[in-house]
C-alpha positions in Angstrom: 0.0 0.0 0.0 2.9 2.4 0.6 3.7 2.2 -3.2 0.1 2.9 -4.2 -0.7 6.3 -5.8 -3.5 6.9 -3.3 -2.1 6.2 0.2 -4.6 4.8 2.7 -5.5 6.4 6.0 -7.4 4.1 8.3 -9.8 6.0 10.5 -12.2 5.1 13.3 -10.7 1.7 14.0 -11.3 -0.1 17.3 -10.5 -3.1 19.3 -14.1 -4.4 18.9 -14.4 -8.2 18.6 -18.1 -8.0 19.2 -21.0 -5.7 18.3 -21.9 -5.2 22.0 -21.3 -1.5 22.3 -24.4 0.4 23.1 -26.2 1.5 19.9 -23.5 0.3 17.6 -26.1 -1.2 15.4 -28.4 1.7 15.7 -30.7 3.2 18.3 -32.3 0.5 20.4 -31.4 -2.2 17.8 -29.6 -4.6 20.1 -26.6 -6.9 19.4 -25.9 -9.9 17.2 -23.8 -11.3 20.0 -26.6 -11.0 22.6 -29.1 -12.3 20.1 -31.5 -9.4 20.4 -30.7 -7.9 17.0 -32.5 -9.2 14.0 -30.5 -12.4 13.4 -32.1 -15.6 12.2 -29.4 -17.7 13.8 -29.8 -16.2 17.3 -27.0 -15.1 19.5 -23.5 -15.6 18.1 -21.7 -15.0 21.4 -22.0 -13.2 24.7 -21.9 -9.5 25.7 -20.1 -10.3 28.9 -17.6 -7.5 29.1 -18.7 -4.7 26.8 -19.0 -2.2 29.6 -16.4 -3.5 32.1 -12.8 -4.4 31.2 -12.6 -6.4 34.5 -15.1 -8.9 33.1 -12.7 -9.8 30.3 -11.1 -13.3 30.8 -7.5 -14.1 29.8 -8.5 -15.2 26.3 -10.6 -12.0 25.7 -7.6 -9.9 26.8 -5.1 -11.8 24.6 -7.3 -11.6 21.5 -8.0 -7.9 22.1 -4.3 -7.2 22.4 -3.4 -9.3 19.4 -6.0 -7.4 17.3 -4.7 -4.0 18.4 -1.1 -5.0 17.7 -1.9 -6.3 14.2 -3.8 -3.2 13.3 -1.1 -0.9 14.6 1.5 -2.9 12.6 -0.5 -2.8 9.4 -1.5 0.8 9.6 2.0 2.0 10.5 3.8 -0.1 7.9 1.4 -0.2 5.0 -0.8 2.9 5.4 -0.2 6.6 5.7 -1.7 6.9 9.2 -4.6 6.0 11.4 -6.7 7.2 14.2 -8.5 5.2 16.9 -12.1 5.6 17.8 -12.5 6.9 20.5 -10.4 8.5 23.3 -13.0 7.8 25.9 -16.6 6.3 25.9 -19.3 6.0 28.5 -19.6 2.3 28.3 -17.8 0.5 25.4 -14.5 -1.0 26.5 -13.6 -2.1 22.9 -13.9 1.4 21.6 -12.3 3.2 24.6 -8.6 4.0 24.2 -8.3 5.2 27.8 -9.8 2.0 29.2 -7.6 -0.2 26.9 -4.4 1.7 27.8 -5.3 1.5 31.5 -5.8 -2.3 31.2 -2.5 -2.7 29.3 -4.4 -3.9 26.2 -3.2 -1.0 24.0 0.6 -0.9 23.7 2.4 1.9 25.5 4.7 3.0 24.0 3.2 2.0 20.6 6.2 -0.1 19.8 5.7 -2.4 22.8 4.6 -5.8 21.4 3.7 -9.0 23.2 2.9 -11.1 20.1 4.5 -11.9 16.8 3.7 -9.4 14.1 1.5 -10.7 11.3 3.8 -8.7 9.0 6.9 -10.6 10.1 8.4 -12.9 7.4 8.9 -15.5 10.2 5.3 -15.2 11.4 3.5 -18.5 11.5 0.4 -19.9 13.2 2.7 -21.7 15.6 4.3 -18.4 16.6 0.9 -17.0 17.2 0.0 -19.8 19.6 -1.1 -22.6 17.3 -4.1 -23.2 15.1 -6.5 -20.3 15.3 -10.0 -20.3 14.0 -11.6 -17.4 12.2 -14.5 -15.9 14.0 -17.6 -13.9 13.3 -16.8 -10.2 13.7 -19.8 -8.0 12.8 -18.3 -4.6 13.5 -18.5 -2.8 10.2 -15.5 -0.5 11.0 -13.4 -3.5 11.9 -14.3 -5.1 8.6 -13.4 -2.0 6.6 -10.0 -1.7 8.3 -9.5 -5.5 8.1 -9.5 -5.1 4.3 -6.4 -2.8 4.7 -4.8 -5.3 7.1 -5.6 -8.3 4.8 -4.0 -6.5 1.8 -0.9 -5.9 3.9 -0.5 -9.5 5.2 -1.8 -11.2 2.0 -4.8 -13.0 3.5 -7.4 -13.0 6.2 -6.3 -11.5 9.5 -8.7 -13.5 11.6 -7.0 -16.7 10.4 -3.9 -15.8 12.4 -5.1 -13.8 15.3 -7.9 -15.3 17.4 -8.0 -18.2 19.8 
């Protein structure tokens, strides 16, 4: 992407692995994860920590950190910049930079990495912790920015990241 004639800027990205943030899908429309949004297949997960980072289990924290690191790597190395949505929210941990930093889920400094980069030539599923299964991630903004990441890593980001 750096060699493209029209450099990409990824805006409004988040750490959202769910669609549990209040009103993310529209006013009073519910969540696919909770199963109260129009979804013929019912709930696809649980909204167990959307408002409280202390309710995240070890796997939730690991997957959130891996997603953030992968996005930072891709946007820094293959884009022309990025901005996170949002600095602080009332009740949406996955969208709240302040809460993510305070919980050590967002690297500080930005170069602090805990996991292998998906951009590393030596990256493999083994270095990422073994076989990882792609999940169902309904956040529209995540999907838009995932296209940028997928172009950078040459495939689907979710194949590599999530436990």
